[in-house]
N, C-alpha and C positions, 0 to 999 in steps of 0.2 A: 378320252376326254381331254388330254391335252392336245391332241391333235385337232379336235373340234374347236378348242378355244384359239389354237394358233390360226386356224382357217378363218374364224370370226374376225379376230385382229387383223388380219391379212387383208381381208374384204373390207373392213372398216376404215383401214388406212388407205387402201386404194379407192374408197368411196370419198375420204376426204381429199386426196391428192386430185381427184377429178373436180372436187368442187372448187378446190384452191386454183387449180388452172383455168377454170372456168371464169372465176373471179378476175384473174389476171388479164384474161383474154378481153373480158369486158373493159376493164380499166385502160388497157392499151387503145381499145377502140375509143374510149370515150376521151382520152388524151388526144388522140389524133383529131377528133371531132373538134375539140377546142382549140388545137393549134390551127385547124383549117379556118376557124372563125377569126382568130387573129390574123392569119395572111389575106383572108377577104377584106378585113377593115384596112390592112397597110395597102391593099391594091386600091381600093376606093380612094383612099386619101391621095395617093400617088395620082390618080385621075384629076382630082380637083386641083392638085398642083400643077399639072400638065395643062388644065384649062386655064389656070391663072397666067401661067408662062405665055399662053398664046394671046390671050386677052390684053395683058399687059404691054407686051411686043407691039401688038396692033395699035394700042393707044398711044403709046409714047413714042413711037416711030412715026406718027401722024402729025397733023396741024393741030388735031384736037388735044394731043399731049401737050405741045407747046402754050396752047391756049390755057389750059389746065395750070401749068406751072406760071403763066402770066398774071394769074389772080393774086399772087403773092407780092406783086409789084404795083399794085394799084395804089392810089394816092387818096388820102381822107378828104372827102369833098368838102367845100365850104357850106353849101346848100343840099338838103336832101331832095333828090328827084328820082324817078324811076330808075335812071342809070346807075346812081350811086347804090340804090337799095338793091338792084340787080347783081352790081359787082360784090357786095357785101355777101349776099346769099351765095353766089357762087364760091366765094372764099370759104364759107362755112361748109358748103357741099364737099368742095376739095378736100379740106381737113377731114370731114366724116368719112368720105370716100377712102382716103388712105388710111385712116385710123380702123376702118372695118376690115381693109385688107390685112393690116397689121394683126389685127385680133384673129382673123382667120388662118393666118400664116403661123401665129402662137399656138392654135388648137391643131392644126396640120403636123407642126413639129411635135407636139406632145403625143400625138397618134402615132407617128412613124418612129418616135424615140425608143430606142431599145431599153428594157427594163431588166437589168441583170442583178440588181441587189434583191435577193429574196428574202434577205433577213427582216425587210419592212413588212412582211406578211406574217412574221413570227407570232404564233399563239400556241396553245397547250395541244400537245400531241401531234403538231404540224412539224414535218421534216423540212428543215430550210437548206441543210447541206446534203442536197440530192446527188446521187450517183447517175440521175439521168438528164441533168441540166448543165449545159456546157459551162455556164457561169461558175458554179461551185466547183466542176470538175477542174476547169483550168486554173483554180486556186491552189489544187494539190500537186504533189509530184506523182510521176507515173505509178511508182511503187505502192504509195498509200492508196491510190485509186485501184490498183489491181486488187490489193489486199482487201478493200473495202467490198469490191463487187464480188469477188471469190468466196467471200465469207459470208455474203448475204443470202439468207434462205428466203424461201417463197413469201413467207408472212411479211418478212421486211421489205421485200421488193414490192409487195401489193402496196403496202403503206407509203413507200416511196411514191410509187405510181399515184396514189390517191392525193398525196400531199402536193405532186407536181399538177395534177389536174385542177386542184384548188387554186393554187398560186397562178396558173396560167388563166383560170377562168377570171381572177381578179384582176389580171392584166388585160384581159380581153375586154371586160365591162368597162375599165378606165380608158381603154383606147376607143371603144365606141361612144362613150360619153363626150370625149374630145372631138370624135368624128362629126357627132351630131352638132356640136356646137359650131365646128367649122363650116358645116353646110348651112347653118342658121346665118352666120356672119357673110356667107358667100353671097345668099341671097339678099341681105341687108346691102352689101357693097353694090350688088347690080341694080337694086332699087334706087339707091342713091346715085348711081351714075346715069340711070334713066331719068331722074328728076332734073340733074345737072344738064343732061342734053336737051330737054323740054324747056327748061329756063333759058338756056343759051341762045335757042333760036327765037325766043320771043322779042 
């Protein structure tokens, strides 16, 4: 009877261990997937930044760049005519163009900015002092980190992983929010620039 009970407990324990290992494996894959989304967003934002670098270099090393800067030195006309109205509109367009670029850069910066303060996501049951996140690991000395990881059981490790998945998902969502805004303001700046070119040749 005792042997039978022992075998049942052994099999039950082994079954539970398999379930826990399966949960941990799924959580690790899920964390890896979320991290890939973060990397994907950073890469896309880097492309926009590179695009701006090329476009702005072309504009401000050409005569067009000088013309755009010259709109800031126009004089107030005594009488309103097409030329004075045109100069005023060009002035407004250049201001709007530079402002939209600034807005786009702001969102690109917030996309690429590293978010290492996990405490801002703190809520009930969520582990913010993770043993899997470099930001919180760096705040500990090696002895404390080693002790924390060595004494961590599978259930605690799974909770740590799930917490990190949740935090990283929040980070990814915020990054994509800023990325989408940077795309919007990029198109706005290009639209304004196109209107400026058309008006300038009239």
